[in-house]
N, C-alpha and C positions, 0 to 999 in steps of 0.2 A: 189186721196189725200181729197180733197171734202169728198168722202164719207166713210172715214178712223175717223172722228172730231167727230161725235158722240161716236163710240167706247171709245175716248181721254176722253172724256170732263164723260163719264161715269165712267172709268178707277180712273178717281181723283178722284171722288165722293167718288167712293168706297171706296179709298185710305183716303180721308179725314173725313170717319164713322167711319172708322177703328181708324183710330188716335181718332179720338172724344171720340169715345167707351175706348179703354186705358188708354185716360187721365180720366175719368170721374168713372174709373172704384175704383182705390183707395180712391176716395173720397166717393163714396159709401160703401164702407167696412168700412172706419172711420168712416162714420155718422151710420151704423147698432152698432159700439162697444159703449156697454154702459158705461158710465163716472161714475167712483168712486170718490166718494167728499173726499174732503181735510181733513185730518184729524190732528190736533195739540195737542202731549201730553205733558204737560206741566211737569219739574219736578217738583214734590210736594216736598219742603224742609220741616223738619218739627222744627216747634219755639222751640227756645233756649234763655237760659238765661244769663247771664255771667257777673259775682260778680268776687268782690276782697275782702277779711277780714286780719285780720291780731291778732296775737296772742303776747303778753307782759308778758314778768316774767321780776321782778325785783327779785337780790341775791344781798347777799354783797359779795365783792369781795375777794377770800384767793391767792392774791399773789399779788407783786408790780415790779415794775421797776423803776430804780431810773437811768439816763441819767447824769453824771460826768466827771470831769477831772483837769488836769494841766497844765496851761500856764503858760512859763517862757518866761524871754528874756534875750540877751546876747548879745555881741560886733561879735560874730562869730556865725555861724550856728553849729559849733563842741559841743560849751562852750554849747548854748542852747539848743541841743540835748539831751546833756550828763546830764546837769542839770535836767530835763524834766523827764531823766529815773530815773535817782537816787532817786528822788521827788515820779516818780509810784512805783518804786520795794516798797518803806513804804506806798501805797495807798494800796496794793496789799495784803502788810504782814498784816496790819488792815482790811482786808476784809478777812482772813484765819482765824485771833484772831476771826474778828465775828461769825464766823462758815459759811457764805458764803463758797461753795462748786465752784471747779472752770470752770464745767459746765455752771453753772449758769454766768458767771464773760466773756463778750462779749466784744472785742473792736472796737468802733464807728466811730471813728475817729483819725486821726493822719494826724497832719497838718503841717509845716513850713515856713514859709514865711520871706520876709523882711519890716524891719521899715524904714520908712523916714520920717523924719519931714521935713515940708514945712512950707516956710515963702517968703513974699509980695517979688516978685522982683529977687529971687533967686530961684538957680534950688534945687531941695530938695536933701539933706543930708539924708547920710545913718545912723540910728543911730544902728542897730543893728539887730540882728534875734531874730523872734517867733516862739516857738513850742508847741504843744497844740497835748496832747496826751488825748484823753476820752472813759470812758466805759459806759457800761450797763450791769445794776448786778438787776439781778431777786432772788426778796426777796420772799421766799415763808412763811413765820412767819409775816403776819403784825404788831403784838405787836414788831418787833424788827427795824422797818423801819428806825423811830426816832434813836434810836442807833445808826442804819450801818452807816446815814446818819453824825451826829456827829462824832462818828467815822474817817471817812475818810477826815472829812474839817484839824481833829484835825495831820490826815497824811499828808496834806500837799494839799488837793483838794481846789482849788478857784473858780472852776465852776461850778454851778449843773445845767443843763440844763433843765432838768424837771423830772416829778414825773407820773407814770399812773397805772393805777390797771385793774387786769383780773381776769381768773379763768382758773389754772388749767387743767379743764375739764369739756366744756362748754353741754358735751350732756346730760345730766340729765336736765337741765334749756331748753336748745331749744326744746326738747321732748316735753315737757312741756308746750313751748308757739306752738308751732304744733295742740298740741290736743286742744287749748283754739283758737286757728286760724280755725281750722274744727268746731268747733261748732260755731265758730261765723257765718261761713259760711254757714251753716247749718239753723240755725236761721234766717239770712238774706233771702235765698231762700226760707224758708216756708213763709218768710212773703209778700214775692214780690208776689209768686205763688197766694198771697191768697188774695191777694189788685187785684191782675189781673181775680181773679174768675175760675184758671184753676188748673187743676192737677200736681203738680211738679213730673217729671221723676229720672229717675237715673241719676248720672253726668255722663258727656261724658268726661271732661278730666281733669287735677287737675294739675299747676304747684304752684310751691312755689320758691320762693325770701326770701333776707334778711338774717339772722343769728346770732351767736356769731360773733361780731367785738369789736377785743381789745383797750381798750382806748387809744388815742393816749396820746405822754407825756403830762404835763400840767406842768406847770413852778411852781414851786415852791417856793412862795411868801414869805416864812421864813423857815430862818435854823439859827441855833447857834451852836457856838462852846462852848464845855465845855471845860472852864477853872478850874472849881475847880470841888469841890464834891458839895457845892451849888445850883451851878449854873441848871439854867434848861434847859432839852433836849429838842430838838427836836419834836413837836407836828403832830402828821401826821393822820391824819381820812380818812376811805377807803370812807366811804359812802354806796349807792346803786349801780347796775349796772343794765341796761333795753337788757333783752335777748330778739330781737323779729326777728318772721319770718311772712314773707308775703305770701300770697296765692291766687290764681284766681284761678279759675271754673266754668265751663260751666254745665248747668242742662238742659236737655230735659223739656221740659211741650207737656202737653198731652191736 
């Protein structure tokens, strides 16, 4: 048993040496492999110029819309509606005599409501019913607007809500405003490029906003009922409309 000890020690030493060689081999291989330098590639973004501009065109309107109606009261709902219908029939007849086509007349409101009298410390007392019928009329000849207003008032209209002016076909005015908007955008882009000391490239994108918007009805501050041939009729002035186109554009810079 004592004679075998040196061989056991030698065998253990050989095993340890082999293990040491096995563990150190990968490290030696890793050290011999060349290390590539890390390279970071930045995404180059081309500079751009974002601008906005607009074009405006002033143009006289060629149409008008008037909203008016008849309001009646009666002790019963049926009587209020019947009275209102009779008076509206006269109004429609007056519009026909004024040359207004049926396609240019549209009912814009119809209402029936109970009416009460209120006295302090007493419950509300039903007075009757109120019926209201309103129409919106489109008038394509602006010289007839005042005459139409006077005609319907004479026929029984007792409320005029407002008048608005517009364009039958706004395309020509919109196209003109578009050209002006693009010119303004180009001029602004060239100015910025010159101030920055860079070269202006091509346009990358172009977006449009705005456009023709019909004028909302405005209250008619004065209208007259023609009581005689000598009375002055209603005077209406159309003025000018503004058609505006807004655009935004992105230009490349070089």
